N, C-alpha and C positions, 0 to 999 in steps of 0.2 A: 303481465304489461303494468307499470306504472304508471298513474296519469297527471304526475306532477311534472313539466318538463323544466329543465336547467337549461337555462337561453344562452349558456356559456357554451354549450356542448350540443353541435349538431350531430343529426345521423340518423342515416336513413335503413341501416338493418333491421326490419321490422319480427327477425326472427329472435331477438335477443330480449331476454326480461324487460329488461333494462330499458326499453323503447317505448317511446310516448304515445301507441297508438298511430292515428292521423297524422299528428304533429311530427316532425323528422328533429327530434331532441331525444338528446338522453337523459333518464330521470337523479342518476348520480351526481352526486356534489361532485365529485372528480373521478377522472378513470385512469389506467394505467396504460402507457403506451408502450411496445417491445416491438423484438425481430425475433425472424427465424432465422436469420443468415448472420457469418461471423461479421461482415461488412458490409451492412447496407448502402445499396447504390440507388434504389429505385424507390418511391413511396409505396409501393405493392411489395416490400420488405418488412413493413412493418404493420404490427397487428395490434388490434384492440383486445390486453390483457384480460380488461375486464368484463368483454363476452359472456354471455350465460345464454346457453340456449333455455 
């Protein structure tokens, strides 16, 4: 867990190593968003590719 929040990236995935503890922000300067679908049509089809357990 990193404690320096990037206030431009909100996140509530507390199991990610980049999560800022009790603050719902990511500590990375930028993230990569990807998909696991050929043609995504719903937000559930997208993934944060910067996630690290």
